[in-house]
N, C-alpha and C positions, 0 to 999 in steps of 0.2 A: 260650491267651492272650486277654486282653480285647481284643475286636475294635476297641474305641475307640482302641487304641494306633496302628493304621494311620493313622487320620485325624490323630491327634496328631502322628505323625512327619511326615506331609506338610504339616501346617500349619508346623512348625518349619523344614522344609527349603525349602519353596517360598514361603512368606509371610514368616516371620519373618527368615530370613537369606538368602533368595533365592540359594541355592547355585547355581553355574553350572559348566560344564566347566572342569576344571583347577584348581579351587579346593582349597587345602589346608585340611582341616577338623578341629579338635579337638573331640571329644565327651567332656565331662568328667562323671564320676559319682562318688558317694561310697560308699555301702554297697550300695544296691540300684539297680534301674532298668536291669539289663542288657538286659531285653527291650525297653524303649523305645530304649535306645541301639543296640541291634541293628536295629531297624526304621529308625532315623534313618540308621545306617551304610549299610543297603542302599539307602535312597532316595538318599543322597549318591552312592554308586556308579552308581546308575542314571542320574543326570544327568551322570556323567563326572567327579565330584570325587574327591578322595583323603582319606578319612576315617581318623582315629586315635582310638581310645577309650583314655582315661586314667582310672584308678580311684585315689581317695585315700580310703581308709577313715577314718571318723571317729575310730577308735581309734588310727590312725596319726598323725593331726593332735594328738590329746591326748598321745600318747607323745613327740612333738617338743618340745611345751612342757614336758613333765615332764623330759626328759633334756637338751635343748639348753642349752649355756653361752651367755653373752652374745655371745661372737664369732659363734657360729653363728646366733643369733637376729638378729643385725645384718648377716648376709652375704647378699648378693642371689645366688640360685641362677642363675648365668649360663646354664647349659644349658636351664633352664625359660624364661628370657627369650628365649633364641635361638629356641626352639620356638615361642613366641607370636609373636615378630617374623616368623618365616617362614610363619605361618598366614594365611589370609584370612578364615576364619570360626571363631568360638569359641562352642560350644553348651554351657552349663553346666546340669546336671541336679541339683537338690537332691534327695537320696535317703537322708537320714540315718535309720538305724535308731533311734538314741538321740540326740534333739535337745538333750540336756542334757550331752553329753560333755565340753564345755568349761567347765562351770559352776563348777568348783573351781580352774580356772587362774587365776593372778594377772593381772588385767586389764591391768596395766602391761606385762606381757610381750607380750600380744597387741597392745597399742597400739604397742609398740616394733617388733613385727613388721610391722604395718601401715605404719609409717613406712618400713621397709627395703623393702617391696614396692610402694611408691608408683609407682615407675618402671614396674614390671611391670603394675600395674593401668592406668596411663595408656596403655601400649602395647595392652593388651587392649581398652580403650575406643575405640581408634583403628580397630578391626576391625569387621566385621559380627558383632556378638555378641548372644547371647540367653541369659536366664536363665529356667529353667522348673522345674516341680515334679513329681516322681514320687510318687505316693501310697504311703506306707509306714506301718507300725503305729506308728511314733514320732510322726509328724505327726497320725495319727488320735487317738492318745491325748491329745496336746496339744489337740486340738479337741473332745475328749470325744465321739467317734463310734467306731463299729465300723469296721474297715478297709473293709467294703463300702459303708457310708454315706460314708465319706470319699472313696472312689474316685468315687462318684456326685457328691459335692460338687465335687471337682476337675474332672471333665470337664464338669459343668454350667456351670462358670465359663469353660472354655477352648473347648469346642466349640459356639460359639454364632454367630449371624449377625453377623459383624463389619463387614460393610458397613453395616448399620443402626446398630451401635454407634458407627461412625466418624462417621456423619452427625450424631448427637447431640453427640459430642465437638467437632466442627467448630463447632457453635453457640456452645459455651463458649469456644473458642479465638478466635473472631472478637471476643468481648467482651473477653477478656483481652489481646488484642494492642492494643486501643485504650485500655487502662486505665492510669491513673497510680496511684492509691492504692486499696489493698485494706484493708478493715477487717473483722476477725473478732470477733464478739460471741457469748459463750456463757457456760457456767458458769465463774466465776472467770476470765474471758477478756474482754479488750478490747485488742486488738492491731492496729495499723496498720503497714503497710509499702508500699513503692513497687515496682511492676514496670514502670515507665515505660521504654519503649524495649527491653524485653527480649522475647525470642521465646518464645511458649508452644507446647508440643509436644503433639499429639494422641497419646496413649499407647495405640495399637492393639496387636496381637499381634505386635510387632517385638522390642524389647530385652527386655521383660518379658512373659511368658506365664503367666497371663492378663494382658491389658492392661485398660484400662478407667479412665483417668485423663487429666486435662489438667494439665500441670506446667510450671513456669517457674522462673526464678532471681530472687529478690528483689534489689533494689538493696542492696548489701552494708552500707551505713551507715543504712538507712532504718527498720528495725524499732523501734517505740516501743510500750511497754505490757508487758502480761502475758498468758500463756497457760497453760491447764492442760489436760494430756492425760489424759483419763479412761480411755483404753484403754492397757494395759500395752505396753511395747516389749520385745522379746526380742533380746538382743544376745550372741553367743558362748554361747548357751545359758543366759543368765541373764535373768530377768524383772525389769524395772524398772517399778515401779508408781507411779501418782500424781505424775507429773513436772510440775513447775511452773517456767516460766522467765520471767525478766524482762529486758527489752531496754531499752537506751538507746543511741541513735545506732548502731543495728544490732548492738550487742555485748551478750552475756549478762553482766549484772551481778549477778544473784542467781539461785540455783537451789535446788531441793529435790525429794526424792522420798520417798514413803511406804515404799518398799522398794528396797534396793540403791542407796542414794544415793552410796556409795563408788565404785561402777561409773560412775554418771552423772558424778561429778566427774572421774574418770579420762578419760573420753571427751571432756569438755568441755575438759579441759586437755592434749589431745593436741598441739596446736599453735596458732598464732594464728587460723588459719581455722576451727578447730572451735569457736571462740566466737561464730561468725556463721552466718547461714542460707545454705544452698546451694540450697534447693528449697521451693517452695510447690506442693503438688499437691492436686487436687480429684477425689474418687473419683466415677465414673459407672457402674460395672458393677452393675446390679440383679440379675444372676445370682448375685452373692455375697451371701448373706442372713445369714451367721453369722460372728462374730468367732472366729478359730481360733488366735490368737497366732502367726500367720504373716504377716510383713509383705508378702510377695509377693502375697497375696490381700487382707489387711486393708486396705491403703492404697487398694485399689480400690473398697471398699464405697460405694454410691451415696450415702450421707448422711454422709460423712466428709471431713475435709480432713487433710493431713499436711504437717509441716514437717520438713526435714532440716537438721541442723547439719553443717557441713563443706563438702566439695567440691561445686561447682556444675557443672552440665552445659555444656560449651562450646556445644552446639547451641542452648542457651537464651540464649546471650550473656552468661552469668554469668561472673565472674572470681574468685570466691572459691576459694582453694587450700587444700587440706588433704589429710592422709592418710586421712581418714575421711569417710564419707557415712553418716549415721545418721537414719532416719526415725522420726518420733513421730506418732502418730495420735489425732485427736480426733473424736468423733461430733458431728454438728450438728443432731440431732433436736430439740434445744432451742437455737436460736441463729440467727444470721444471717451470710451472706457478702454483703458489700456492696462494690461496685466503682464508685468515682466517684459514690457516692451512690444508685446503683441496686441494689435488693435482688435478687441473683442467685439466692440460695437462702434460704429461711426454714423453719425447723423440718424440715429434711431434704428439702424439696421444691424443685426447681428452678421458676423462673417459668414454664417451658413445660409442667410436669406438669399433668396434668388434675386 
């Protein structure tokens, strides 16, 4: 077994979720990752917690959407909700063998299921939760790497000096917390929005591992202008490329995509909240050097920003409500991030970079 898994497990248990004696802990895996789940399990037991490993294979999820009738799609699984409600910590490990297993599923069925599970997701977010990644051949293939190369990529983004990373992110948080207007300028992009009075969060290795972002919730009716996302977004195994959004008074009034525009339309039309922004995030993790079509890593790249349509995070003081939260990423290698007239980043370099 890769010795780095021991350090990975300790980070998740002691830093990300701060498991303590008596905690009920769910460890969720998909296809692989049993060795990481086992190390986390043992570490939870070591501190006196009560772990449970749950596996939901990707082919089982695909089969659900293929077989389930509308009544089943729209029925909340009460036993699962009760389990989440009774838990203190939820650790989710992405470990798909095939990242495209849902690519041929009707996106409207997935959207409908998201609405059904909204209460469950809200309950999950009320816990000490963490989402992380186990390196599999499926993700390595998406990243155009060998499995060994991808393993090194994953661990180089996760097993870093987080104390130093957090110092850098706190610099950005201090600025964002005092900012009223943010302006994003770049390719086919000139978008302004307000974050006045909102709380920005230092995204260390807590809820998302790897961390490496500072994020907040835009004022719901403030976004004006247009933005082009040059990096593709992958949702439910489908790749949406060349997304362009136009906002008026915070609402999406026009949209297009070079690929999978129907899926983009379906996501935007999920509910009223999915037409507005729930998050503005700025990546800071310089250990992530390659776009891999994996939002957990890509949104943390140090010369990117990301916006999410849909649900905002309550800790950011956002109030946008939606069944979805979908991140879209833009590189800022050519462009500016301006806060109240101050250029925080230009052409991918923060003002404090040498």
